[in-house]
N, C-alpha and C positions, 0 to 999 in steps of 0.2 A: 478797706477800701472796696468798701461797699458800692460806690458810684461807677466803679468801673465793670463791675459783674452788671448792673443794671442796663450798663450801654451794650452789652454784647449779649443780656438775655434773649433777643429774638432771634440771634443766629445759634447759640446754643441750642434753644429749642426746635430750633430747623435741623440743627445735623443731628440732634436727638431722633425725633421725627424719621427723619430717612434712616437712621439707623433701626428702628424698630421696624421700618416696612419692609430693607433689601436684607436683613440680617438676623428673622426672626427663627431660622434654622438654628443660629450661634444661642439666641438665648433658651431655647426649647432643648439644645444640648447641654449645658449649662444647669438647668434645670432636671434634667434628665441623671446627671453624672453625680449632684446632689441628691437626688432622692437615690442612686444606687449607693452612694459612699452611706448616708443615714439608714441604710437598710442592711447593711453588710456587717459581717461575720470579723470581728477583730482581727483577725489572719487575713484580709481583706482589705482592712479601709485603709492603710495607708497606702498602700495603690491605687485604689479609687479616689481616695483626697489626692492625691496627686493628678489625677485623669481630671477631676475638677477643678483642679486650681489652673491646669491647663487649659480647660477650653472656657475661663472666666477670662487669662492672659489673652486668650483668640480675641475674644469680646474687647478686651482693655487695647489691642494693637490697633483693631479696624477704627476707632473711638479717635485714637492717637494720630489715625493716617486722617481721618474726617479735618480734625483741629489743624492738623500741620497742612494739608492740603488747602487750607483756607485761611492759614496764617503767610502763605505764601503771596495769595493773591494781594496782600495786605504791603507787602515788602516795596519798599521805594526803588527804583530801577536807578543804577548809579552810572 
């Protein structure tokens, strides 16, 4: 369904721009946690990987909230 993606590509681009602008701290946290995980000794790696995954999930949740908020604006009132 490529035609559906093209229909919403400008909306998606705008949402991603907003995320990048307003949540730079989240992206920096993800990068920092990945760096710490990659530099970790074996005994610390599992916990640091969990921290990294948590940071990624934070970003994912913010993006999902942006998507869901926009989707609510498209719903037809009954």
